[in-house]
C-alpha positions in Angstrom: 106.6 169.0 98.5 104.7 172.2 99.4 104.8 173.4 102.9 101.5 173.6 104.9 100.7 177.1 106.1 99.3 176.5 109.6 100.3 179.7 111.4 99.5 182.2 108.7 103.1 182.8 107.7 103.2 185.6 105.1 106.1 183.9 103.3 104.1 180.6 103.0 101.1 182.6 101.8 103.2 184.1 99.0 104.5 180.6 98.2 100.9 179.4 97.8 100.2 182.4 95.5 103.1 181.5 93.3 102.0 177.9 93.1 98.5 178.9 92.1 99.9 181.3 89.5 102.0 178.5 88.0 99.0 176.2 87.8 97.0 179.0 86.1 99.7 179.4 83.5 99.7 175.7 82.9 95.9 175.7 82.3 96.2 178.7 79.9 98.9 176.9 78.0 96.6 173.9 77.6 93.8 176.3 76.4 96.1 178.0 73.9 97.1 174.7 72.4 93.5 174.1 71.5 93.3 177.3 69.5 94.5 177.9 65.9 97.7 179.9 65.9 96.3 182.4 63.4 93.2 183.0 65.4 92.7 186.1 67.6 92.1 184.0 70.7 95.6 182.4 70.3 97.3 185.8 70.3 95.3 187.0 73.3 96.1 183.9 75.4 99.7 184.1 74.4 100.0 187.7 75.5 98.3 186.9 78.8 100.7 183.9 79.3 103.8 186.0 78.5 102.7 188.6 81.1 102.0 186.0 83.8 105.3 184.2 83.2 107.1 187.5 83.9 104.9 188.0 86.9 105.8 184.6 88.2 109.5 185.2 87.7 109.3 188.5 89.6 107.4 187.0 92.5 109.8 184.1 92.8 112.7 186.6 93.0 110.8 188.4 95.8 110.1 185.1 97.5 113.8 184.2 97.4 114.8 187.6 98.7 112.3 187.4 101.6 113.6 184.0 102.5 117.1 185.5 102.9 115.6 188.0 105.4 114.1 185.2 107.4 117.4 183.3 107.8 117.9 184.4 111.4 114.3 183.7 112.5 113.9 180.1 111.2 115.9 176.9 111.6 118.5 175.9 109.1 116.4 172.8 108.2 113.3 174.9 107.6 115.3 177.3 105.5 116.6 174.5 103.3 113.1 173.1 102.9 111.8 176.5 101.8 114.7 177.0 99.5 113.9 173.6 97.8 110.3 174.8 97.3 111.4 178.0 95.7 113.8 176.1 93.4 111.1 173.7 92.5 108.9 176.6 91.4 111.8 178.1 89.5 112.3 174.8 87.6 108.5 174.7 86.9 108.8 178.3 85.6 111.5 177.2 83.1 109.3 174.2 82.0 106.4 176.6 81.5 108.6 178.9 79.4 109.7 176.0 77.3 106.1 174.9 76.8 105.2 178.4 75.8 108.1 178.7 73.3 108.0 175.2 71.9 104.4 175.2 70.7 104.6 178.2 68.4 107.4 177.1 66.0 105.7 173.8 65.0 102.4 175.7 64.4 104.3 178.3 62.4 105.9 175.7 60.2 102.5 174.1 59.7 100.9 177.4 58.8 103.7 178.3 56.3 103.6 174.8 54.9 99.9 175.2 54.2 100.5 178.6 52.6 103.2 177.1 50.3 101.0 174.2 49.5 98.2 176.5 48.4 100.6 178.2 46.0 102.2 174.9 44.9 105.6 176.5 45.6 108.3 175.3 48.0 111.1 177.5 46.8 113.0 180.3 48.5 110.6 183.1 47.8 109.2 183.0 51.4 109.4 186.8 51.5 106.7 187.1 48.9 103.8 188.8 50.7 101.4 186.8 48.4 102.2 183.7 50.4 100.3 185.1 53.3 96.5 184.3 53.0 94.4 187.4 52.8 92.3 186.3 55.8 95.4 186.1 58.0 96.5 189.0 60.2 100.1 187.8 60.3 102.8 188.6 57.8 106.2 186.9 57.3 107.8 189.7 59.3 105.4 189.1 62.1 106.2 185.4 62.2 109.9 186.2 62.1 109.5 188.7 64.9 107.6 186.1 67.0 110.3 183.5 66.3 112.9 186.0 67.5 111.0 186.6 70.7 110.7 182.9 71.2 114.5 182.5 70.9 115.0 185.3 73.3 112.6 183.7 75.8 114.5 180.4 75.4 117.8 182.1 76.1 116.2 183.7 79.2 115.0 180.3 80.3 118.4 178.9 79.9 119.9 181.7 81.9 117.4 181.1 84.7 118.2 177.4 84.6 121.9 178.2 84.9 121.2 180.4 87.9 119.2 177.6 89.6 122.0 175.1 89.0 124.6 177.5 90.3 122.4 178.0 93.4 122.1 174.3 94.0 125.9 173.9 93.6 126.4 176.6 96.3 123.9 174.9 98.6 125.6 171.5 98.0 129.0 173.0 98.9 127.6 174.7 102.0 126.0 171.4 103.1 129.3 169.6 102.6 131.1 172.2 104.7 128.5 171.9 107.5 128.8 168.1 107.4 132.6 168.4 107.8 132.2 170.8 110.7 129.7 168.5 112.4 132.2 165.6 112.0 134.9 167.6 113.6 132.6 168.5 116.5 131.7 164.8 117.0 135.4 163.9 117.0 136.1 166.6 119.6 133.1 165.3 121.7 134.4 161.8 121.5 137.8 162.9 122.7 136.2 164.9 125.6 134.1 161.9 126.6 137.1 159.6 126.6 139.1 162.1 128.8 136.2 162.5 131.1 135.8 158.7 131.5 139.5 158.3 132.3 139.3 161.1 134.9 136.1 159.6 136.4 137.8 156.1 136.7 140.8 157.7 138.4 138.6 159.6 140.9 136.7 156.4 141.7 140.0 154.6 142.5 141.0 157.5 144.8 137.6 157.5 146.6 137.9 153.7 147.1 141.4 154.1 148.6 140.2 156.9 150.9 137.2 154.9 152.0 139.5 151.9 152.8 141.8 154.1 154.9 138.9 155.6 156.8 137.6 152.2 157.7 141.0 151.1 159.0 141.3 154.2 161.2 138.0 153.3 162.8 139.2 149.9 163.8 142.3 151.3 165.3 140.3 153.8 167.3 138.1 151.1 168.8 141.2 149.0 169.6 142.8 152.0 171.4 139.8 152.7 173.4 139.5 149.1 174.5 143.2 149.1 175.5 142.7 152.2 177.6 139.7 150.7 179.2 141.6 147.6 180.2 144.4 149.6 181.8 141.9 151.7 183.8 140.1 148.6 185.1 143.4 147.0 186.0 144.5 150.1 188.0 141.2 150.2 189.9 
């Protein structure tokens, strides 16, 4: 869930910018899917998406770095919430990269299939330049280069996913350690409360005993004064 930027926090402003960029990339992917792969528009949109995916990845790294600098100025709970928002955007980035990479191969296969069908040949002579229609600006080498870039982008996406999973593992381990520490603090607090309760009960008994003794001394004082008074009256 996105955080609401109420106080004009620069970090939250950057987070909103990353979210808007990811939504823009999603819209451009949808627009690209409506275009023919061999069209000029498809190539232009693909280039724009590739640049913006790299921009989003770079901005998320900066966002994560800035969050580390804010560790001493925000609460631990707020830091965890912000970290989850960054990881959510990192996961969305991986999904966008997969969408970007998964669309092209199927279109490429369809285009090559149509080219082979036009020649009536499904053999192994895919390297024949004649298989590429004259109206197409793509060659077999271009398609192979694009497929190589797609595989490289997929590998980069898997690396990013691996880093996110590793980060979540570290957070889970850290949270587990904090829970154990809190349990130890609660145990110590319970022992302290029990000791304090025992001491309070003991002091209450002492106070009651002293109070009883003080009351008895008062009675004896009164009796002594009466006895002295009787003697004095008898002498007179």
